[in-house]
C-alpha positions in Angstrom: 0.1 0.2 -0.1 1.3 3.4 -1.1 1.2 6.1 1.6 0.7 9.5 0.2 1.7 12.6 2.6 0.6 16.0 1.5 -0.6 19.2 3.1 -4.2 19.9 4.0 -6.7 20.3 2.5 -7.2 16.5 2.1 -10.8 17.0 0.9 -11.5 18.9 -2.1 -15.4 19.7 -2.5 -14.7 21.4 -6.1 -15.8 25.0 -4.7 -13.9 27.7 -6.1 -13.4 31.1 -4.6 -15.7 32.6 -7.5 -18.6 30.4 -6.4 -18.1 31.1 -2.8 -18.0 34.7 -3.3 -21.2 34.4 -5.7 -22.8 32.8 -2.8 -22.2 35.6 -0.5 -23.5 38.1 -3.1 -26.7 36.1 -3.1 -26.7 36.4 0.5 -26.4 40.0 0.5 -29.1 40.5 -2.2 -32.1 40.6 0.4 -30.4 43.7 2.1 -29.9 45.6 -1.3 -33.5 45.0 -2.1 -34.7 46.4 1.1 -32.2 49.2 0.8 -33.7 50.2 -2.4 -37.1 50.2 -0.9 -36.3 52.1 2.0 -33.8 54.7 0.7 -34.6 54.8 -3.1 -32.4 54.0 -5.9 -29.5 56.0 -4.9 -28.9 53.0 -2.5 -28.3 50.9 -5.7 -26.2 53.5 -7.3 -23.8 53.8 -4.2 -23.5 50.1 -4.2 -22.8 49.7 -8.1 -20.1 52.5 -7.7 -18.5 50.9 -4.8 -18.5 47.5 -6.6 -17.1 48.8 -10.0 -14.5 51.1 -8.3 -13.4 48.2 -6.1 -12.9 46.0 -9.3 -11.2 48.8 -11.1 -8.6 49.3 -8.5 -8.0 45.7 -8.0 -7.4 45.3 -11.8 -5.4 48.5 -11.9 -3.1 47.6 -9.1 -2.4 44.1 -10.4 -1.8 45.6 -13.9 0.9 48.3 -12.6 2.5 45.2 -10.5 2.2 42.8 -13.7 0.3 40.3 -11.6 -2.3 37.8 -12.7 -5.6 39.5 -12.7 -7.9 38.3 -9.8 -11.1 40.2 -10.6 -12.9 37.2 -12.0 -13.1 35.5 -8.6 -15.6 38.4 -7.5 -14.0 39.0 -4.2 -13.4 42.7 -5.1 -17.2 43.0 -6.0 -17.9 41.4 -2.4 -15.7 44.0 -0.7 -17.3 46.7 -2.5 -20.7 45.7 -1.6 -20.0 45.2 2.0 -18.4 48.6 1.9 -21.4 50.3 0.4 -23.5 48.5 2.9 -21.8 50.3 5.8 -22.1 53.8 4.3 -25.1 56.2 4.7 -27.1 56.5 1.5 -26.5 60.3 1.2 -22.5 60.0 0.8 -20.9 61.9 -1.9 -19.8 59.3 -4.6 -16.1 60.3 -4.6 -15.9 59.7 -0.9 -17.3 56.1 -1.4 -14.6 55.7 -4.3 -11.9 56.8 -1.9 -13.1 54.3 0.4 -12.8 51.5 -2.2 -9.2 52.7 -2.8 -8.4 52.3 0.8 -10.1 48.8 0.9 -8.5 47.4 -2.1 -5.2 48.8 -2.4 -3.9 49.8 0.9 -5.5 46.9 3.0 -6.0 44.1 0.4 -3.4 44.2 -2.5 -0.4 45.7 -0.4 -0.6 42.7 2.0 -0.7 40.1 -0.7 -4.3 39.8 -2.1 -7.2 37.6 -1.1 -6.6 35.7 2.2 -3.4 37.6 3.1 -5.0 40.8 4.3 -4.5 41.6 8.1 -8.2 42.9 8.4 -11.5 43.1 6.6 -10.7 45.6 3.6 -14.5 46.9 3.7 -14.5 47.6 7.5 -11.0 49.3 7.2 -12.3 51.5 4.4 -15.4 52.7 6.5 -13.3 53.4 9.4 -10.8 55.6 7.2 -14.0 57.3 5.9 -15.3 57.7 9.3 -12.1 59.5 10.4 -11.8 61.6 7.3 -15.4 62.5 6.6 -17.2 62.3 9.8 -19.9 64.7 8.9 -20.9 62.9 5.9 -20.4 59.5 7.3 -23.0 60.5 10.1 -25.6 62.1 8.0 -28.6 59.6 8.3 -31.4 60.6 5.9 -34.1 59.2 3.9 -34.3 59.9 -0.1 -36.6 62.9 0.7 -33.8 64.5 2.4 -35.5 64.5 5.9 -33.0 63.8 8.5 -33.6 60.5 10.7 -32.1 59.4 13.6 -31.1 55.8 14.2 -32.4 53.7 16.9 -29.5 54.2 19.3 -29.8 57.9 18.7 -33.4 57.4 19.7 -32.8 55.6 22.8 -30.4 58.2 23.9 -32.9 60.8 23.5 -35.4 59.0 25.6 -37.7 57.5 22.6 -38.3 53.9 22.2 -38.1 52.7 18.6 -41.1 50.4 17.5 -40.4 46.7 17.0 -41.7 46.7 13.6 -39.6 49.7 12.6 -36.4 47.8 13.6 -37.6 44.4 12.0 -38.5 46.2 8.7 -35.8 49.0 8.7 -37.9 52.1 8.2 -35.3 54.3 10.1 -31.7 56.1 9.6 -28.8 54.2 9.3 -26.4 52.5 6.9 -27.6 51.1 3.5 -27.2 47.7 4.4 -28.1 47.5 8.2 -31.6 48.9 8.7 -33.5 46.2 7.7 -33.2 43.1 10.1 -35.7 40.9 8.2 -33.5 41.1 5.0 -30.3 40.3 6.9 -31.9 37.3 8.6 -33.3 36.2 4.9 -29.4 36.7 3.8 -28.1 34.2 6.7 -30.6 31.7 5.5 -29.7 32.2 1.8 -26.1 32.2 2.6 -25.9 29.1 5.0 -27.8 27.0 2.5 -25.4 27.8 -0.2 -22.5 27.4 2.0 -23.3 23.9 3.2 -24.2 22.9 -0.5 -20.7 24.1 -1.7 -18.8 22.2 0.9 -20.8 19.2 0.5 -22.3 19.0 3.8 -26.0 19.1 2.9 -26.8 16.8 5.8 -26.0 19.5 8.2 -28.5 22.0 6.5 -31.4 21.0 8.8 -29.0 21.8 11.8 -28.6 25.3 10.0 -32.5 25.7 9.7 -32.7 25.0 13.5 -30.0 27.8 14.1 -31.9 30.2 11.8 -35.0 29.7 13.8 -33.2 30.4 17.0 -31.4 33.7 15.5 -34.9 35.0 14.1 -36.7 34.4 17.4 -33.7 36.0 19.2 -34.0 38.9 17.1 -37.8 39.3 17.5 -37.7 38.7 21.3 -34.7 40.9 22.2 -36.4 44.0 21.0 -39.7 43.3 22.5 -37.9 42.4 25.9 -35.9 45.6 25.8 -39.0 47.9 24.8 -41.0 46.3 27.8 -38.0 47.0 30.1 -37.8 50.7 28.9 -41.7 51.0 29.7 -41.3 49.5 33.0 -38.2 52.0 33.9 -40.2 54.8 33.1 -43.5 53.6 34.7 
């Protein structure tokens, strides 16, 4: 019997980076649909600009460095979408593009590309934008240009946000964070695609159970918190 010694991974599911990133984009889609409904078409514009800018910066950097292009793996698109989800809908587009430059070039490519970056590129891009443009990064508005406070700001002011408002996302906040229901749907879609990609379809039933727990926790916590505030005021 011939013994073969090799480094991990020892089991290949056949999943590629492109397929995994495609599943991530599918999981992010419900939040985008909700953002367009809540904030209007500018949410789609900001997301598209961020995705395109990230792809462009990744292609340009690799072109300048004479490296093989990796834009086909969709990781740059995922970075752009996640960065857009962490931005207010009213942000100037040039600032969003600057955040994409930081995320792709400074955080991802300078450290060797996908899987070698020291931190999440999209979140570092958001941090840099927040420190550089704090005024526009905290301008929470609806498409009709009426200012809207976030739930945390309402709590700080002694107001109680309604449960359904928190669940459906009809309040101020970043593009991809307001609608809890859309995020829960994205979690379900992402888990199903992930387990199918790695070949663990038998674990999908357990994933459904965890999803149900997450849903109930997401619904019960705001109800308990609102009831606690009511008793405190009484």
